[in-house]
FIMARMI-901983 format. One record per atom (N, C-alpha, C): residue number from 1; residue in one letter; atom name; x, z negated, y negated. Coordinates in nm, 3 decimals, decimal comma. Each point is the difference from the previous one (the first is absolute). Layout:
<tivos>
tivo k->NUM | r->a | a->CA | xx->X | zz->Z | yy->Y
...
</tivos>
This chain:
<tivos>
tivo k->1 | r->m | a->N | xx->-0,387 | zz->0,878 | yy->0,891
tivo k->1 | r->m | a->CA | xx->-0,092 | zz->0,008 | yy->0,111
tivo k->1 | r->m | a->C | xx->0,070 | zz->-0,056 | yy->0,122
tivo k->2 | r->d | a->N | xx->-0,068 | zz->-0,089 | yy->0,069
tivo k->2 | r->d | a->CA | xx->0,055 | zz->-0,056 | yy->0,122
tivo k->2 | r->d | a->C | xx->-0,075 | zz->0,044 | yy->0,125
tivo k->3 | r->l | a->N | xx->-0,134 | zz->0,008 | yy->-0,008
tivo k->3 | r->l | a->CA | xx->-0,079 | zz->0,040 | yy->0,116
tivo k->3 | r->l | a->C | xx->-0,131 | zz->0,062 | yy->-0,047
tivo k->4 | r->f | a->N | xx->-0,028 | zz->0,123 | yy->0,047
tivo k->4 | r->f | a->CA | xx->-0,126 | zz->0,068 | yy->-0,030
tivo k->4 | r->f | a->C | xx->-0,073 | zz->0,022 | yy->0,132
tivo k->5 | r->v | a->N | xx->-0,131 | zz->-0,030 | yy->0,001
tivo k->5 | r->v | a->CA | xx->-0,082 | zz->0,018 | yy->0,119
tivo k->5 | r->v | a->C | xx->-0,114 | zz->0,096 | yy->-0,034
tivo k->6 | r->a | a->N | xx->-0,003 | zz->0,116 | yy->0,067
tivo k->6 | r->a | a->CA | xx->-0,109 | zz->0,095 | yy->-0,017
tivo k->6 | r->a | a->C | xx->-0,112 | zz->-0,040 | yy->0,096
tivo k->7 | r->n | a->N | xx->-0,118 | zz->-0,025 | yy->-0,053
tivo k->7 | r->n | a->CA | xx->-0,114 | zz->-0,046 | yy->0,079
tivo k->7 | r->n | a->C | xx->-0,109 | zz->0,105 | yy->0,008
tivo k->8 | r->d | a->N | xx->-0,090 | zz->-0,019 | yy->0,094
tivo k->8 | r->d | a->CA | xx->-0,116 | zz->0,087 | yy->0,018
tivo k->8 | r->d | a->C | xx->-0,125 | zz->-0,085 | yy->-0,023
tivo k->9 | r->t | a->N | xx->-0,085 | zz->0,038 | yy->-0,089
tivo k->9 | r->t | a->CA | xx->-0,129 | zz->-0,062 | yy->-0,036
tivo k->9 | r->t | a->C | xx->0,013 | zz->-0,125 | yy->-0,086
tivo k->10 | r->v | a->N | xx->0,120 | zz->-0,050 | yy->-0,022
tivo k->10 | r->v | a->CA | xx->0,022 | zz->-0,112 | yy->-0,091
tivo k->10 | r->v | a->C | xx->0,116 | zz->0,035 | yy->-0,092
tivo k->11 | r->a | a->N | xx->0,020 | zz->-0,078 | yy->-0,103
tivo k->11 | r->a | a->CA | xx->0,105 | zz->0,027 | yy->-0,098
tivo k->11 | r->a | a->C | xx->0,138 | zz->0,003 | yy->0,063
tivo k->12 | r->n | a->N | xx->0,089 | zz->0,085 | yy->-0,055
tivo k->12 | r->n | a->CA | xx->0,141 | zz->-0,003 | yy->0,038
tivo k->12 | r->n | a->C | xx->0,065 | zz->-0,126 | yy->-0,055
tivo k->13 | r->f | a->N | xx->0,107 | zz->-0,044 | yy->0,063
tivo k->13 | r->f | a->CA | xx->0,072 | zz->-0,119 | yy->-0,044
tivo k->13 | r->f | a->C | xx->0,139 | zz->0,037 | yy->-0,049
tivo k->14 | r->l | a->N | xx->0,042 | zz->-0,065 | yy->-0,106
tivo k->14 | r->l | a->CA | xx->0,138 | zz->0,010 | yy->-0,048
tivo k->14 | r->l | a->C | xx->0,050 | zz->-0,143 | yy->-0,017
tivo k->15 | r->f | a->N | xx->0,098 | zz->-0,038 | yy->0,083
tivo k->15 | r->f | a->CA | xx->0,055 | zz->-0,134 | yy->-0,004
tivo k->15 | r->f | a->C | xx->0,137 | zz->0,003 | yy->-0,067
tivo k->16 | r->v | a->N | xx->0,024 | zz->-0,095 | yy->-0,090
tivo k->16 | r->v | a->CA | xx->0,133 | zz->-0,016 | yy->-0,060
tivo k->16 | r->v | a->C | xx->0,050 | zz->-0,140 | yy->0,033
tivo k->17 | r->n | a->N | xx->0,130 | zz->-0,009 | yy->0,020
tivo k->17 | r->n | a->CA | xx->0,063 | zz->-0,127 | yy->0,033
tivo k->17 | r->n | a->C | xx->0,036 | zz->-0,072 | yy->-0,129
tivo k->18 | r->k | a->N | xx->-0,061 | zz->-0,115 | yy->-0,021
tivo k->18 | r->k | a->CA | xx->0,027 | zz->-0,082 | yy->-0,118
tivo k->18 | r->k | a->C | xx->0,058 | zz->-0,132 | yy->0,046
tivo k->19 | r->n | a->N | xx->0,132 | zz->-0,010 | yy->-0,006
tivo k->19 | r->n | a->CA | xx->0,070 | zz->-0,123 | yy->0,038
tivo k->19 | r->n | a->C | xx->-0,032 | zz->-0,044 | yy->0,143
tivo k->20 | r->g | a->N | xx->-0,001 | zz->0,095 | yy->0,092
tivo k->20 | r->g | a->CA | xx->-0,022 | zz->-0,034 | yy->0,141
tivo k->20 | r->g | a->C | xx->-0,145 | zz->-0,006 | yy->0,043
tivo k->21 | r->k | a->N | xx->-0,093 | zz->0,026 | yy->-0,091
tivo k->21 | r->k | a->CA | xx->-0,143 | zz->0,000 | yy->0,034
tivo k->21 | r->k | a->C | xx->-0,059 | zz->0,135 | yy->-0,041
tivo k->22 | r->f | a->N | xx->-0,072 | zz->0,064 | yy->0,093
tivo k->22 | r->f | a->CA | xx->-0,060 | zz->0,130 | yy->-0,029
tivo k->22 | r->f | a->C | xx->-0,130 | zz->-0,017 | yy->-0,079
tivo k->23 | r->e | a->N | xx->-0,015 | zz->0,083 | yy->-0,102
tivo k->23 | r->e | a->CA | xx->-0,122 | zz->0,002 | yy->-0,080
tivo k->23 | r->e | a->C | xx->-0,059 | zz->0,141 | yy->0,007
tivo k->24 | r->e | a->N | xx->-0,130 | zz->0,010 | yy->0,026
tivo k->24 | r->e | a->CA | xx->-0,068 | zz->0,128 | yy->0,011
tivo k->24 | r->e | a->C | xx->-0,045 | zz->0,045 | yy->-0,139
tivo k->25 | r->i | a->N | xx->0,048 | zz->0,116 | yy->-0,046
tivo k->25 | r->i | a->CA | xx->-0,030 | zz->0,049 | yy->-0,135
tivo k->25 | r->i | a->C | xx->-0,055 | zz->0,142 | yy->0,000
tivo k->26 | r->g | a->N | xx->-0,058 | zz->0,044 | yy->0,112
tivo k->26 | r->g | a->CA | xx->-0,049 | zz->0,138 | yy->0,011
tivo k->26 | r->g | a->C | xx->-0,097 | zz->0,042 | yy->-0,109
tivo k->27 | r->e | a->N | xx->-0,099 | zz->-0,083 | yy->-0,026
tivo k->27 | r->e | a->CA | xx->-0,099 | zz->0,034 | yy->-0,102
tivo k->27 | r->e | a->C | xx->0,063 | zz->-0,001 | yy->-0,139
tivo k->28 | r->q | a->N | xx->0,080 | zz->-0,100 | yy->-0,028
tivo k->28 | r->q | a->CA | xx->0,068 | zz->-0,011 | yy->-0,129
tivo k->28 | r->q | a->C | xx->0,092 | zz->0,120 | yy->-0,025
tivo k->29 | r->a | a->N | xx->0,065 | zz->0,049 | yy->0,106
tivo k->29 | r->a | a->CA | xx->0,093 | zz->0,112 | yy->-0,012
tivo k->29 | r->a | a->C | xx->-0,070 | zz->0,135 | yy->0,000
tivo k->30 | r->g | a->N | xx->-0,130 | zz->0,002 | yy->0,030
tivo k->30 | r->g | a->CA | xx->-0,076 | zz->0,124 | yy->0,000
tivo k->30 | r->g | a->C | xx->0,012 | zz->0,082 | yy->0,127
tivo k->31 | r->v | a->N | xx->0,040 | zz->-0,062 | yy->0,112
tivo k->31 | r->v | a->CA | xx->0,015 | zz->0,073 | yy->0,125
tivo k->31 | r->v | a->C | xx->-0,100 | zz->-0,042 | yy->0,107
tivo k->32 | r->a | a->N | xx->-0,088 | zz->-0,094 | yy->-0,031
tivo k->32 | r->a | a->CA | xx->-0,094 | zz->-0,052 | yy->0,100
tivo k->32 | r->a | a->C | xx->-0,113 | zz->0,098 | yy->0,030
tivo k->33 | r->y | a->N | xx->-0,050 | zz->0,068 | yy->-0,101
tivo k->33 | r->y | a->CA | xx->-0,117 | zz->0,087 | yy->0,014
tivo k->33 | r->y | a->C | xx->0,028 | zz->0,139 | yy->-0,058
tivo k->34 | r->s | a->N | xx->-0,090 | zz->0,093 | yy->0,031
tivo k->34 | r->s | a->CA | xx->0,009 | zz->0,134 | yy->-0,058
tivo k->34 | r->s | a->C | xx->-0,035 | zz->-0,007 | yy->-0,148
tivo k->35 | r->a | a->N | xx->0,016 | zz->0,112 | yy->-0,068
tivo k->35 | r->a | a->CA | xx->-0,034 | zz->0,006 | yy->-0,143
tivo k->35 | r->a | a->C | xx->-0,149 | zz->-0,028 | yy->-0,021
tivo k->36 | r->e | a->N | xx->-0,081 | zz->0,024 | yy->0,103
tivo k->36 | r->e | a->CA | xx->-0,145 | zz->-0,025 | yy->-0,007
tivo k->36 | r->e | a->C | xx->-0,035 | zz->-0,144 | yy->0,035
tivo k->37 | r->g | a->N | xx->0,100 | zz->-0,082 | yy->0,032
tivo k->37 | r->g | a->CA | xx->-0,024 | zz->-0,140 | yy->0,032
tivo k->37 | r->g | a->C | xx->-0,040 | zz->-0,026 | yy->0,144
tivo k->38 | r->r | a->N | xx->0,026 | zz->0,096 | yy->0,089
tivo k->38 | r->r | a->CA | xx->-0,036 | zz->-0,015 | yy->0,141
tivo k->38 | r->r | a->C | xx->0,125 | zz->-0,015 | yy->0,086
tivo k->39 | r->p | a->N | xx->-0,012 | zz->-0,068 | yy->0,113
tivo k->39 | r->p | a->CA | xx->0,114 | zz->-0,007 | yy->0,093
tivo k->39 | r->p | a->C | xx->0,034 | zz->0,140 | yy->0,051
tivo k->40 | r->r | a->N | xx->0,128 | zz->0,024 | yy->0,023
tivo k->40 | r->r | a->CA | xx->0,044 | zz->0,127 | yy->0,058
tivo k->40 | r->r | a->C | xx->0,004 | zz->-0,015 | yy->0,152
tivo k->41 | r->s | a->N | xx->-0,005 | zz->0,110 | yy->0,070
tivo k->41 | r->s | a->CA | xx->0,014 | zz->-0,003 | yy->0,145
tivo k->41 | r->s | a->C | xx->0,147 | zz->0,018 | yy->0,034
tivo k->42 | r->g | a->N | xx->0,078 | zz->-0,106 | yy->-0,023
tivo k->42 | r->g | a->CA | xx->0,144 | zz->0,007 | yy->0,023
tivo k->42 | r->g | a->C | xx->0,034 | zz->0,012 | yy->0,147
tivo k->43 | r->m | a->N | xx->0,073 | zz->0,105 | yy->0,035
tivo k->43 | r->m | a->CA | xx->0,041 | zz->0,023 | yy->0,138
tivo k->43 | r->m | a->C | xx->0,150 | zz->-0,021 | yy->0,019
tivo k->44 | r->g | a->N | xx->0,073 | zz->-0,009 | yy->-0,108
tivo k->44 | r->g | a->CA | xx->0,144 | zz->-0,021 | yy->0,010
tivo k->44 | r->g | a->C | xx->0,063 | zz->0,008 | yy->-0,138
tivo k->45 | r->v | a->N | xx->0,123 | zz->-0,043 | yy->-0,009
tivo k->45 | r->v | a->CA | xx->0,070 | zz->-0,001 | yy->-0,128
tivo k->45 | r->v | a->C | xx->0,148 | zz->0,029 | yy->0,024
tivo k->46 | r->d | a->N | xx->0,062 | zz->0,068 | yy->-0,094
tivo k->46 | r->d | a->CA | xx->0,143 | zz->0,025 | yy->0,005
tivo k->46 | r->d | a->C | xx->0,057 | zz->-0,027 | yy->-0,138
tivo k->47 | r->s | a->N | xx->0,126 | zz->-0,034 | yy->-0,007
tivo k->47 | r->s | a->CA | xx->0,060 | zz->-0,028 | yy->-0,129
tivo k->47 | r->s | a->C | xx->0,133 | zz->0,073 | yy->-0,013
tivo k->48 | r->a | a->N | xx->0,031 | zz->0,037 | yy->-0,125
tivo k->48 | r->a | a->CA | xx->0,127 | zz->0,063 | yy->-0,035
tivo k->48 | r->a | a->C | xx->0,014 | zz->-0,009 | yy->-0,151
tivo k->49 | r->d | a->N | xx->0,120 | zz->0,006 | yy->-0,048
tivo k->49 | r->d | a->CA | xx->0,024 | zz->0,001 | yy->-0,144
tivo k->49 | r->d | a->C | xx->-0,004 | zz->0,144 | yy->-0,048
tivo k->50 | r->v | a->N | xx->-0,121 | zz->0,055 | yy->-0,011
tivo k->50 | r->v | a->CA | xx->-0,021 | zz->0,141 | yy->-0,030
tivo k->50 | r->v | a->C | xx->0,059 | zz->0,040 | yy->-0,134
tivo k->51 | r->d | a->N | xx->-0,019 | zz->-0,081 | yy->-0,102
tivo k->51 | r->d | a->CA | xx->0,048 | zz->0,034 | yy->-0,134
tivo k->51 | r->d | a->C | xx->0,138 | zz->-0,057 | yy->-0,030
tivo k->52 | r->q | a->N | xx->0,064 | zz->-0,059 | yy->0,099
tivo k->52 | r->q | a->CA | xx->0,136 | zz->-0,054 | yy->-0,009
tivo k->52 | r->q | a->C | xx->0,020 | zz->-0,095 | yy->-0,118
tivo k->53 | r->d | a->N | xx->-0,098 | zz->-0,093 | yy->-0,016
tivo k->53 | r->d | a->CA | xx->0,012 | zz->-0,099 | yy->-0,106
tivo k->53 | r->d | a->C | xx->0,039 | zz->-0,138 | yy->0,054
tivo k->54 | r->g | a->N | xx->0,028 | zz->-0,008 | yy->0,130
tivo k->54 | r->g | a->CA | xx->0,038 | zz->-0,126 | yy->0,060
tivo k->54 | r->g | a->C | xx->-0,116 | zz->-0,081 | yy->0,054
tivo k->55 | r->w | a->N | xx->-0,122 | zz->0,051 | yy->-0,012
tivo k->55 | r->w | a->CA | xx->-0,120 | zz->-0,069 | yy->0,048
tivo k->55 | r->w | a->C | xx->-0,066 | zz->0,086 | yy->0,107
tivo k->56 | r->m | a->N | xx->-0,040 | zz->-0,064 | yy->0,111
tivo k->56 | r->m | a->CA | xx->-0,065 | zz->0,073 | yy->0,108
tivo k->56 | r->m | a->C | xx->-0,140 | zz->0,044 | yy->-0,042
tivo k->57 | r->d | a->N | xx->-0,032 | zz->0,127 | yy->0,025
tivo k->57 | r->d | a->CA | xx->-0,132 | zz->0,055 | yy->-0,026
tivo k->57 | r->d | a->C | xx->-0,074 | zz->0,010 | yy->0,134
tivo k->58 | r->l | a->N | xx->-0,132 | zz->0,004 | yy->-0,004
tivo k->58 | r->l | a->CA | xx->-0,080 | zz->-0,001 | yy->0,123
tivo k->58 | r->l | a->C | xx->-0,084 | zz->0,125 | yy->0,014
tivo k->59 | r->f | a->N | xx->-0,011 | zz->0,049 | yy->0,122
tivo k->59 | r->f | a->CA | xx->-0,095 | zz->0,106 | yy->0,035
tivo k->59 | r->f | a->C | xx->-0,093 | zz->-0,060 | yy->0,104
tivo k->60 | r->v | a->N | xx->-0,130 | zz->-0,001 | yy->-0,030
tivo k->60 | r->v | a->CA | xx->-0,099 | zz->-0,062 | yy->0,088
tivo k->60 | r->v | a->C | xx->-0,084 | zz->0,110 | yy->0,064
tivo k->61 | r->a | a->N | xx->0,007 | zz->0,013 | yy->0,132
tivo k->61 | r->a | a->CA | xx->-0,080 | zz->0,098 | yy->0,072
tivo k->61 | r->a | a->C | xx->-0,141 | zz->-0,056 | yy->0,018
tivo k->62 | r->t | a->N | xx->-0,100 | zz->0,084 | yy->-0,023
tivo k->62 | r->t | a->CA | xx->-0,138 | zz->-0,042 | yy->0,016
tivo k->62 | r->t | a->C | xx->-0,071 | zz->0,091 | yy->0,100
tivo k->63 | r->s | a->N | xx->-0,113 | zz->-0,044 | yy->0,051
tivo k->63 | r->s | a->CA | xx->-0,075 | zz->0,079 | yy->0,098
tivo k->63 | r->s | a->C | xx->-0,103 | zz->0,090 | yy->-0,065
tivo k->64 | r->t | a->N | xx->-0,007 | zz->0,001 | yy->-0,132
tivo k->64 | r->t | a->CA | xx->-0,099 | zz->0,083 | yy->-0,068
tivo k->64 | r->t | a->C | xx->0,062 | zz->0,132 | yy->-0,040
tivo k->65 | r->t | a->N | xx->-0,084 | zz->0,096 | yy->-0,034
tivo k->65 | r->t | a->CA | xx->0,049 | zz->0,131 | yy->-0,045
tivo k->65 | r->t | a->C | xx->0,027 | zz->0,000 | yy->-0,150
tivo k->66 | r->r | a->N | xx->-0,029 | zz->-0,111 | yy->-0,064
tivo k->66 | r->r | a->CA | xx->0,030 | zz->-0,010 | yy->-0,143
tivo k->66 | r->r | a->C | xx->0,150 | zz->-0,012 | yy->-0,021
tivo k->67 | r->s | a->N | xx->0,041 | zz->-0,001 | yy->-0,124
tivo k->67 | r->s | a->CA | xx->0,143 | zz->-0,008 | yy->-0,029
tivo k->67 | r->s | a->C | xx->0,060 | zz->-0,130 | yy->0,052
tivo k->68 | r->t | a->N | xx->0,125 | zz->0,008 | yy->0,038
tivo k->68 | r->t | a->CA | xx->0,073 | zz->-0,114 | yy->0,054
tivo k->68 | r->t | a->C | xx->0,079 | zz->-0,065 | yy->-0,112
tivo k->69 | r->p | a->N | xx->-0,007 | zz->-0,132 | yy->-0,013
tivo k->69 | r->p | a->CA | xx->0,069 | zz->-0,065 | yy->-0,111
tivo k->69 | r->p | a->C | xx->0,151 | zz->-0,007 | yy->0,018
tivo k->70 | r->f | a->N | xx->0,069 | zz->0,029 | yy->-0,106
tivo k->70 | r->f | a->CA | xx->0,144 | zz->-0,023 | yy->-0,010
tivo k->70 | r->f | a->C | xx->0,016 | zz->-0,108 | yy->-0,104
tivo k->71 | r->i | a->N | xx->0,068 | zz->-0,107 | yy->0,033
tivo k->71 | r->i | a->CA | xx->0,013 | zz->-0,114 | yy->-0,090
tivo k->71 | r->i | a->C | xx->0,144 | zz->-0,007 | yy->-0,050
tivo k->72 | r->e | a->N | xx->0,017 | zz->0,018 | yy->-0,129
tivo k->72 | r->e | a->CA | xx->0,133 | zz->-0,005 | yy->-0,059
tivo k->72 | r->e | a->C | xx->0,024 | zz->-0,141 | yy->-0,054
tivo k->73 | r->i | a->N | xx->0,099 | zz->-0,067 | yy->0,053
tivo k->73 | r->i | a->CA | xx->0,034 | zz->-0,135 | yy->-0,044
tivo k->73 | r->i | a->C | xx->0,109 | zz->0,012 | yy->-0,107
tivo k->74 | r->t | a->N | xx->-0,025 | zz->-0,060 | yy->-0,115
tivo k->74 | r->t | a->CA | xx->0,096 | zz->0,007 | yy->-0,110
tivo k->74 | r->t | a->C | xx->0,041 | zz->-0,139 | yy->-0,043
tivo k->75 | r->r | a->N | xx->0,108 | zz->-0,008 | yy->-0,074
tivo k->75 | r->r | a->CA | xx->0,050 | zz->-0,129 | yy->-0,047
tivo k->75 | r->r | a->C | xx->-0,094 | zz->-0,061 | yy->-0,104
tivo k->76 | r->t | a->N | xx->-0,064 | zz->0,082 | yy->-0,083
tivo k->76 | r->t | a->CA | xx->-0,082 | zz->-0,051 | yy->-0,109
tivo k->76 | r->t | a->C | xx->-0,145 | zz->-0,025 | yy->0,040
tivo k->77 | r->k | a->N | xx->-0,050 | zz->0,076 | yy->0,099
tivo k->77 | r->k | a->CA | xx->-0,137 | zz->-0,016 | yy->0,047
tivo k->77 | r->k | a->C | xx->0,004 | zz->-0,015 | yy->0,151
tivo k->78 | r->p | a->N | xx->-0,085 | zz->-0,085 | yy->0,057
tivo k->78 | r->p | a->CA | xx->-0,001 | zz->-0,012 | yy->0,146
tivo k->78 | r->p | a->C | xx->-0,025 | zz->0,133 | yy->0,069
tivo k->79 | r->s | a->N | xx->-0,090 | zz->0,081 | yy->-0,053
tivo k->79 | r->s | a->CA | xx->-0,027 | zz->0,128 | yy->0,066
tivo k->79 | r->s | a->C | xx->-0,077 | zz->0,093 | yy->-0,091
tivo k->80 | r->t | a->N | xx->0,017 | zz->0,127 | yy->0,027
tivo k->80 | r->t | a->CA | xx->-0,086 | zz->0,101 | yy->-0,059
tivo k->80 | r->t | a->C | xx->-0,047 | zz->0,087 | yy->0,114
tivo k->81 | r->m | a->N | xx->-0,127 | zz->0,029 | yy->0,004
tivo k->81 | r->m | a->CA | xx->-0,055 | zz->0,078 | yy->0,110
tivo k->81 | r->m | a->C | xx->0,008 | zz->0,147 | yy->-0,032
tivo k->82 | r->k | a->N | xx->0,047 | zz->0,076 | yy->0,094
tivo k->82 | r->k | a->CA | xx->-0,001 | zz->0,145 | yy->-0,009
tivo k->82 | r->k | a->C | xx->-0,069 | zz->0,050 | yy->0,125
tivo k->83 | r->r | a->N | xx->-0,064 | zz->0,112 | yy->-0,009
tivo k->83 | r->r | a->CA | xx->-0,072 | zz->0,055 | yy->0,115
tivo k->83 | r->r | a->C | xx->0,075 | zz->0,120 | yy->0,055
tivo k->84 | r->c | a->N | xx->0,010 | zz->0,008 | yy->0,130
tivo k->84 | r->c | a->CA | xx->0,058 | zz->0,115 | yy->0,067
tivo k->84 | r->c | a->C | xx->-0,113 | zz->0,073 | yy->0,071
tivo k->85 | r->r | a->N | xx->-0,003 | zz->0,129 | yy->-0,013
tivo k->85 | r->r | a->CA | xx->-0,103 | zz->0,078 | yy->0,067
tivo k->85 | r->r | a->C | xx->0,033 | zz->0,015 | yy->0,148
tivo k->86 | r->p | a->N | xx->-0,100 | zz->-0,018 | yy->0,089
tivo k->86 | r->p | a->CA | xx->0,027 | zz->0,017 | yy->0,142
tivo k->86 | r->p | a->C | xx->0,034 | zz->0,145 | yy->0,032
tivo k->87 | r->g | a->N | xx->0,075 | zz->0,016 | yy->0,109
tivo k->87 | r->g | a->CA | xx->0,031 | zz->0,135 | yy->0,046
tivo k->87 | r->g | a->C | xx->0,127 | zz->0,043 | yy->-0,051
</tivos>
């Protein structure tokens, strides 16, 4: 992961650097939309290597009362979505 952009009302972006040129792969990686296929109301994002596997994981804050997505970045898969309960 090189750059993640949390958006409001449109798909989130995930850019990877491929030989000096950024390519947007958010939809392909499964981070562009919610599980229901809708844009999230992204208000901010933070990253940390939560599972200590050497890959940065993402926490995306949203403006809704629904669960907030936690995105685990792994070496074998671009991402797996997990939900965190608000509060």
